[in-house]
C-alpha atoms as one frame of an Amber mdcrd trajectory, in Angstrom:
protein
  90.391 112.947 175.858  89.417 109.374 174.969  91.101 106.475 176.723  93.110
 103.889 174.749  90.219 101.430 175.165  87.677 103.979 173.911  89.926 104.746
 170.941  90.208 101.026 170.113  86.425 100.590 170.288  85.815 103.654 168.094
  88.389 102.461 165.537  86.600  99.107 165.293  83.208 100.761 164.967  84.500
 103.124 162.274  85.947 100.171 160.345  82.673  98.232 160.483  80.698 101.257
 159.292  83.197 101.918 156.492  82.970  98.315 155.260  79.194  98.340 155.577
  79.029 101.577 153.570  81.181 100.160 150.786  79.034  97.027 150.646  75.788
  98.981 150.514  77.169 101.167 147.699  77.815  97.928 145.794  74.164  96.881
 146.322  74.784  94.179 148.942  71.987  93.825 151.502  74.204  93.943 154.577
  74.040  94.860 158.246  76.211  94.793 161.322  76.047  91.503 163.160  74.777
  91.292 166.723  77.386  92.348 169.280  77.299  88.848 170.809  78.801  87.206
 167.708  82.527  86.928 168.213  83.501  86.394 164.585  80.951  87.791 162.177
  80.924  91.589 162.192  78.952  92.045 158.957  76.113  89.804 157.760  75.142
  89.826 154.094  71.946  88.503 152.545  72.622  85.085 151.050  74.793  83.876
 153.920  78.045  85.795 153.417  79.834  87.104 156.489  82.744  89.485 156.962
  85.133  89.780 159.851  86.405  93.343 160.099  89.825  94.180 161.533  91.235
  97.705 161.781  94.520  99.425 162.507  96.221 102.802 162.147  99.590 101.371
 161.116  98.755  99.755 157.769  99.905  96.395 156.434 103.343  96.784 158.004
 101.767  97.008 161.480  99.423  94.142 160.726  96.057  92.948 161.987  95.316
  90.351 164.646  93.059  87.538 163.414  91.831  84.339 164.985  92.766  80.920
 163.653  89.301  79.615 162.852  88.538  77.162 160.091  88.027  78.819 156.728
  84.505  79.006 155.339  83.753  79.733 151.691  81.092  82.212 152.810  83.423
  84.138 155.152  85.688  87.007 154.179  87.975  89.386 156.048  88.054  93.149
 155.593  91.364  94.508 156.877  90.941  98.255 157.254  93.974 100.527 157.140
  93.324 103.926 158.751  96.907 105.150 158.260  95.446 108.056 156.305  92.331
 109.260 158.091  90.738 110.799 154.990  91.487 107.894 152.646  91.246 104.535
 154.451  92.058 101.391 152.492  90.258  98.056 152.801  91.917  94.755 151.934
  89.295  92.090 151.138  90.444  88.491 151.606  88.695  85.111 151.616  88.975
  83.362 154.991  90.934  80.529 153.355  93.663  82.958 152.305  93.831  84.398
 155.809  94.123  80.952 157.371  96.740  79.696 154.897  98.792  82.868 155.290
  98.733  82.894 159.067  99.436  79.157 159.194 102.518  79.585 156.983 103.729
  82.491 159.101 103.171  80.577 162.346 105.044  77.546 160.987 107.947  79.853
 160.100 107.864  81.290 163.654 107.940  77.771 165.130 110.929  76.850 162.954
 112.809  79.857 164.342 111.572  79.362 167.914 110.245  75.839 168.637 109.335
  76.827 172.223 106.943  79.586 171.139 103.542  79.495 172.826 100.456  79.028
 170.679  97.642  81.348 171.736  95.569  80.682 168.619  95.778  84.371 167.693
  97.741  85.210 164.580  98.907  88.421 162.955  98.660  89.076 159.267 100.956
  91.710 157.779 103.004  92.763 154.781 105.982  93.078 154.561 107.093  90.323
 156.871 109.891  92.193 158.639 113.299  91.037 159.810 112.524  87.318 159.769
 111.511  87.466 156.118 108.425  86.031 154.478 107.182  82.482 154.943 107.657
  80.230 151.900 105.471  81.358 149.012 104.478  84.662 150.649 106.832  87.264
 149.301 106.619  90.853 150.503 103.860  92.623 148.610 101.543  89.587 148.665
  98.684  91.677 150.115  98.524  94.179 147.197  96.111  92.155 145.002  93.554
  92.229 147.839  93.483  96.041 148.087  89.842  97.071 147.583  89.226  93.632
 146.005  85.456  93.745 146.415  85.124  91.675 143.241  86.183  88.609 145.240
  82.787  88.601 146.932  80.018  86.677 145.178  77.566  88.925 143.372  74.859
  90.414 145.597  71.494  88.656 145.784
C-alpha cells in the first residue's frame, strides 16, 4: 500500500500528465518542466507556462497556490480528480488566481486580524461558512472549467 506521501506525489504526476495530454491534443508543443523549477510544471513553446495543482476533493476542497506575481504568460491548471475516470481541469490565468486569493486573504484578515501570513493561499469554490470575498460569488470558478480557449493559440 502506498504511503500518503507517495499518493500525493502520484496525484501530482497524474495531474501534470493529464494537462500535458490535453495540451498536446490541442496541438501545443509542450513538455514537463525540469523538476528543479518550483513554479512552472509545464513549458509550452512560445514562452507559456502552466502551474498544475491537483486534488481529490474538487473545488469545494480547494487547491493550494503560491502568491507569486501574475505573469501574462503563466496559467494555472487546477485538476479535480473527484471522479477518477472523468477528471476536470480548470484553466485560469495567473492574474485571476492572484486577484482571487488576494481578495480571499483580505477577507480572512478582516475576520481575524492576527492571522499569520505564510504566503500560501487556497483557491476554492464555494467559499464555505465565511462566505465569498467581495465580487467572488459562489460558482465563480465554473467559467474556467476546461477553458483551454483562454490560452493563446499554439505556435
